[in-house]
DOBA-298114 format. One record per residue (C-alpha): x, y, z; residue in three letters. Coordinates in nm, 3 decimals. Example, Ala and Ser with C-alpha at 12.3 -4.5 7.8 and 13.67 -1.06 7.14 Angstrom:
2
+---------+---------+---------+------+
!      px !      py !      pz ! resn !
+---------+---------+---------+------+
!   1.230 !  -0.450 !   0.780 !  Ala !
!   1.367 !  -0.106 !   0.714 !  Ser !
+---------+---------+---------+------+
This chain:
216
+---------+---------+---------+------+
!      px !      py !      pz ! resn !
+---------+---------+---------+------+
!   0.004 !  -0.023 !  -0.001 !  Met !
!   0.138 !   0.346 !  -0.097 !  Arg !
!   0.061 !   0.618 !   0.119 !  Val !
!   0.136 !   0.994 !   0.051 !  Met !
!   0.231 !   1.246 !   0.325 !  Ser !
!  -0.005 !   1.510 !   0.489 !  Glu !
!  -0.330 !   1.494 !   0.331 !  Asp !
!  -0.312 !   1.121 !   0.303 !  Val !
!  -0.397 !   0.937 !  -0.067 !  Gln !
!  -0.408 !   0.591 !  -0.015 !  Val !
!  -0.378 !   0.339 !  -0.315 !  Glu !
!  -0.550 !  -0.003 !  -0.329 !  Pro !
!  -0.357 !  -0.334 !  -0.227 !  Glu !
!  -0.175 !  -0.500 !  -0.503 !  Val !
!  -0.415 !  -0.778 !  -0.550 !  Gly !
!  -0.677 !  -0.500 !  -0.650 !  Val !
!  -0.738 !  -0.453 !  -1.034 !  Gly !
!  -0.559 !  -0.609 !  -1.338 !  Val !
!  -0.234 !  -0.705 !  -1.409 !  Gly !
!  -0.032 !  -0.569 !  -1.715 !  Pro !
!  -0.223 !  -0.569 !  -2.029 !  Trp !
!  -0.180 !  -0.905 !  -2.223 !  Ala !
!  -0.161 !  -0.902 !  -2.594 !  Gly !
!  -0.109 !  -0.634 !  -2.835 !  Pro !
!  -0.149 !  -0.316 !  -2.669 !  Trp !
!  -0.463 !  -0.074 !  -2.794 !  Pro !
!  -0.425 !   0.221 !  -3.014 !  Glu !
!  -0.660 !   0.428 !  -2.841 !  Asp !
!  -0.503 !   0.749 !  -2.723 !  Pro !
!  -0.690 !   0.735 !  -2.366 !  Arg !
!  -0.497 !   0.434 !  -2.280 !  Tyr !
!  -0.173 !   0.497 !  -2.042 !  Asp !
!   0.126 !   0.279 !  -2.141 !  Pro !
!   0.278 !   0.293 !  -1.780 !  Glu !
!  -0.069 !   0.124 !  -1.679 !  Leu !
!  -0.073 !  -0.103 !  -1.965 !  Leu !
!   0.280 !  -0.212 !  -1.890 !  Ala !
!   0.250 !  -0.241 !  -1.494 !  Ala !
!  -0.132 !  -0.308 !  -1.452 !  Gly !
!  -0.414 !  -0.091 !  -1.318 !  Asp !
!  -0.435 !  -0.108 !  -0.941 !  Arg !
!  -0.642 !   0.201 !  -0.901 !  Arg !
!  -1.013 !   0.176 !  -0.762 !  Asn !
!  -1.171 !   0.246 !  -1.096 !  Val !
!  -1.459 !   0.062 !  -1.258 !  Val !
!  -1.366 !  -0.191 !  -1.523 !  Asp !
!  -1.439 !   0.042 !  -1.837 !  Arg !
!  -1.178 !   0.265 !  -1.708 !  Tyr !
!  -0.902 !   0.021 !  -1.682 !  Arg !
!  -0.577 !   0.147 !  -1.793 !  Tyr !
!  -0.719 !   0.499 !  -1.902 !  Trp !
!  -0.496 !   0.791 !  -1.856 !  Arg !
!  -0.658 !   1.017 !  -1.572 !  Leu !
!  -0.717 !   1.298 !  -1.792 !  Asp !
!  -0.901 !   1.076 !  -2.011 !  Ala !
!  -1.136 !   0.946 !  -1.712 !  Ile !
!  -1.194 !   1.292 !  -1.596 !  Val !
!  -1.306 !   1.422 !  -1.961 !  Ala !
!  -1.547 !   1.087 !  -2.030 !  Asp !
!  -1.693 !   1.183 !  -1.656 !  Leu !
!  -1.757 !   1.581 !  -1.760 !  Asp !
!  -1.942 !   1.465 !  -2.052 !  Ser !
!  -2.202 !   1.334 !  -1.843 !  Arg !
!  -2.180 !   1.481 !  -1.490 !  Arg !
!  -2.505 !   1.558 !  -1.330 !  His !
!  -2.652 !   1.910 !  -1.282 !  Asp !
!  -2.606 !   1.943 !  -0.844 !  Phe !
!  -2.285 !   2.058 !  -0.691 !  His !
!  -2.214 !   1.965 !  -0.315 !  Val !
!  -2.075 !   2.241 !  -0.077 !  Ala !
!  -1.957 !   2.179 !   0.259 !  Ile !
!  -1.828 !   2.416 !   0.528 !  Glu !
!  -1.478 !   2.346 !   0.694 !  Asn !
!  -1.441 !   2.577 !   0.969 !  Trp !
!  -1.292 !   2.293 !   1.197 !  Gln !
!  -1.086 !   2.055 !   0.995 !  His !
!  -1.415 !   1.820 !   0.943 !  Asp !
!  -1.281 !   1.448 !   0.860 !  Leu !
!  -1.591 !   1.404 !   0.680 !  Asn !
!  -1.497 !   1.603 !   0.390 !  Ile !
!  -1.313 !   1.318 !   0.236 !  Gly !
!  -1.639 !   1.107 !   0.272 !  Thr !
!  -1.829 !   1.362 !   0.094 !  Val !
!  -1.616 !   1.422 !  -0.191 !  Val !
!  -1.595 !   1.028 !  -0.255 !  Arg !
!  -1.982 !   1.005 !  -0.256 !  Asn !
!  -1.949 !   1.315 !  -0.486 !  Ala !
!  -1.771 !   1.112 !  -0.719 !  Asn !
!  -1.999 !   0.803 !  -0.683 !  Ala !
!  -2.330 !   1.019 !  -0.764 !  Phe !
!  -2.139 !   1.205 !  -1.034 !  Met !
!  -2.149 !   1.561 !  -0.887 !  Ala !
!  -2.087 !   1.841 !  -1.103 !  Ala !
!  -1.844 !   2.025 !  -0.854 !  Gly !
!  -1.752 !   2.007 !  -0.486 !  Val !
!  -1.728 !   2.332 !  -0.307 !  His !
!  -1.520 !   2.349 !   0.036 !  Ile !
!  -1.602 !   2.652 !   0.227 !  Val !
!  -1.355 !   2.766 !   0.498 !  Gly !
!  -1.017 !   2.607 !   0.538 !  Arg !
!  -0.859 !   2.496 !   0.209 !  Arg !
!  -0.662 !   2.203 !   0.399 !  Arg !
!  -0.849 !   1.905 !   0.454 !  Trp !
!  -0.804 !   1.557 !   0.566 !  Asn !
!  -0.808 !   1.379 !   0.213 !  Arg !
!  -0.795 !   0.976 !   0.358 !  Arg !
!  -1.162 !   0.947 !   0.315 !  Gly !
!  -1.171 !   1.049 !  -0.031 !  Ala !
!  -0.984 !   0.759 !  -0.130 !  Met !
!  -0.832 !   0.955 !  -0.433 !  Val !
!  -1.168 !   1.018 !  -0.582 !  Thr !
!  -1.053 !   1.425 !  -0.542 !  Asp !
!  -0.830 !   1.324 !  -0.857 !  Arg !
!  -1.149 !   1.283 !  -1.059 !  Tyr !
!  -1.389 !   1.582 !  -0.930 !  Gln !
!  -1.356 !   1.949 !  -0.980 !  His !
!  -1.284 !   2.085 !  -0.602 !  Val !
!  -1.342 !   2.473 !  -0.574 !  Arg !
!  -1.258 !   2.692 !  -0.264 !  Tyr !
!  -1.469 !   2.942 !  -0.106 !  His !
!  -1.346 !   3.149 !   0.170 !  Glu !
!  -1.697 !   3.226 !   0.317 !  Ser !
!  -2.077 !   3.145 !   0.280 !  Ile !
!  -2.092 !   3.478 !   0.091 !  Thr !
!  -1.800 !   3.381 !  -0.171 !  Asp !
!  -2.023 !   3.057 !  -0.198 !  Leu !
!  -2.349 !   3.253 !  -0.258 !  Leu !
!  -2.195 !   3.475 !  -0.502 !  Val !
!  -2.090 !   3.191 !  -0.714 !  Trp !
!  -2.420 !   2.995 !  -0.652 !  Ala !
!  -2.639 !   3.310 !  -0.785 !  His !
!  -2.405 !   3.374 !  -1.067 !  Gly !
!  -2.455 !   3.019 !  -1.195 !  Ala !
!  -2.817 !   3.075 !  -1.108 !  Lys !
!  -2.826 !   2.758 !  -0.857 !  Leu !
!  -3.052 !   2.751 !  -0.566 !  Pro !
!  -2.871 !   2.678 !  -0.245 !  Val !
!  -3.020 !   2.352 !  -0.053 !  Val !
!  -2.919 !   2.314 !   0.286 !  Gly !
!  -2.940 !   1.950 !   0.412 !  Ile !
!  -2.977 !   1.994 !   0.828 !  Asp !
!  -3.207 !   1.861 !   1.099 !  Asn !
!  -3.334 !   2.225 !   1.196 !  Leu !
!  -3.647 !   2.310 !   1.321 !  Pro !
!  -3.883 !   2.419 !   1.051 !  Gly !
!  -3.688 !   2.211 !   0.783 !  Ala !
!  -3.907 !   2.018 !   0.518 !  Ser !
!  -3.828 !   1.617 !   0.555 !  Pro !
!  -3.628 !   1.524 !   0.242 !  Leu !
!  -3.845 !   1.210 !   0.206 !  Glu !
!  -4.154 !   1.417 !   0.106 !  Ser !
!  -3.983 !   1.661 !  -0.135 !  Val !
!  -3.808 !   1.638 !  -0.468 !  Val !
!  -3.486 !   1.828 !  -0.483 !  Leu !
!  -3.420 !   2.084 !  -0.772 !  Pro !
!  -3.288 !   1.953 !  -1.092 !  Tyr !
!  -3.006 !   2.231 !  -1.058 !  Arg !
!  -2.923 !   2.318 !  -0.721 !  Cys !
!  -2.589 !   2.321 !  -0.462 !  Val !
!  -2.639 !   2.092 !  -0.176 !  Leu !
!  -2.508 !   2.276 !   0.127 !  Leu !
!  -2.372 !   2.063 !   0.428 !  Phe !
!  -2.249 !   2.166 !   0.764 !  Gly !
!  -1.987 !   2.038 !   1.007 !  Gln !
!  -2.013 !   1.737 !   1.242 !  Glu !
!  -2.170 !   1.844 !   1.545 !  Gly !
!  -2.285 !   2.196 !   1.489 !  Pro !
!  -2.437 !   2.143 !   1.168 !  Gly !
!  -2.490 !   2.456 !   0.921 !  Leu !
!  -2.327 !   2.779 !   1.049 !  Ser !
!  -2.605 !   3.079 !   1.094 !  Asp !
!  -2.449 !   3.226 !   0.795 !  Ala !
!  -2.537 !   2.910 !   0.566 !  Ala !
!  -2.843 !   2.899 !   0.714 !  Arg !
!  -2.938 !   3.229 !   0.618 !  Gln !
!  -2.795 !   3.135 !   0.281 !  Ala !
!  -3.028 !   2.852 !   0.205 !  Cys !
!  -3.326 !   2.882 !  -0.030 !  Asp !
!  -3.452 !   2.565 !   0.104 !  His !
!  -3.364 !   2.349 !   0.422 !  Val !
!  -3.431 !   1.985 !   0.433 !  Tyr !
!  -3.403 !   1.744 !   0.702 !  Ser !
!  -3.315 !   1.351 !   0.698 !  Ile !
!  -3.570 !   1.137 !   0.892 !  Ala !
!  -3.419 !   0.955 !   1.177 !  Gln !
!  -3.579 !   0.690 !   1.425 !  Tyr !
!  -3.297 !   0.614 !   1.700 !  Gly !
!  -3.153 !   0.781 !   1.998 !  Ser !
!  -2.867 !   0.988 !   1.812 !  Thr !
!  -2.901 !   1.358 !   1.757 !  Arg !
!  -2.755 !   1.372 !   1.413 !  Ser !
!  -2.583 !   1.207 !   1.118 !  Ile !
!  -2.276 !   1.329 !   1.001 !  Asn !
!  -2.212 !   1.496 !   0.689 !  Ala !
!  -2.054 !   1.190 !   0.507 !  Gly !
!  -2.355 !   0.984 !   0.577 !  Val !
!  -2.570 !   1.294 !   0.495 !  Ala !
!  -2.453 !   1.377 !   0.203 !  Ser !
!  -2.482 !   1.027 !   0.063 !  Gly !
!  -2.810 !   1.014 !   0.111 !  Ile !
!  -2.906 !   1.352 !  -0.029 !  Ala !
!  -2.715 !   1.268 !  -0.335 !  Met !
!  -2.891 !   0.943 !  -0.357 !  His !
!  -3.230 !   1.145 !  -0.330 !  Ala !
!  -3.144 !   1.361 !  -0.608 !  Trp !
!  -3.029 !   1.055 !  -0.827 !  Val !
!  -3.332 !   0.877 !  -0.773 !  Arg !
!  -3.537 !   1.187 !  -0.872 !  Ala !
!  -3.343 !   1.295 !  -1.163 !  His !
!  -3.073 !   1.033 !  -1.306 !  Ala !
!  -3.081 !   0.785 !  -1.583 !  Val !
!  -2.964 !   0.439 !  -1.480 !  Pro !
!  -2.567 !   0.441 !  -1.462 !  Pro !
!  -2.386 !   0.272 !  -1.777 !  Pro !
!  -2.266 !  -0.076 !  -1.727 !  Ser !
!  -1.875 !  -0.088 !  -1.584 !  Ser !
+---------+---------+---------+------+
């Protein structure tokens, strides 16, 4: 296993993926000669085996969904990596990190390489960008007065905004939201973390708006 310093990037174990290409090499320019020679141990679906990173990103860009994901990062939240990984899984158009630029990439499992990540110093900056792009900001938090996510259809074009573990959305974020939706919970805990909440909310968007994914 290879581990990179600081914002940790973890590659899969050697047994994961495929070995060197067997037979004549393909002439398709999307294929990476180094991967063809050494094998592809990345955590990618089969259709992207041996592809260059930029070729994968270009293919994803051709079919990304029309929602963005934003998360506040005032306390170096460890959930951000999971949010980024979920954004990749559900094909978000982009990920927006509000506050500190540094975040722990361990949970992203290198999926940030395939995502467009943008940074905003404040909620105001995010709001300016969202208004310019004509995207409503949808907060996901269990706040008084929030509408149940289970009873609504998320906007087709939107920014899904998540807060920090513990405090949830900041006061500035709450005021910036065009809508706030809560996720139904049935146990004793007060809240679920942003990583889990983001997966639920993105899947709600996918169920309402997305076509079935292509086969791997």
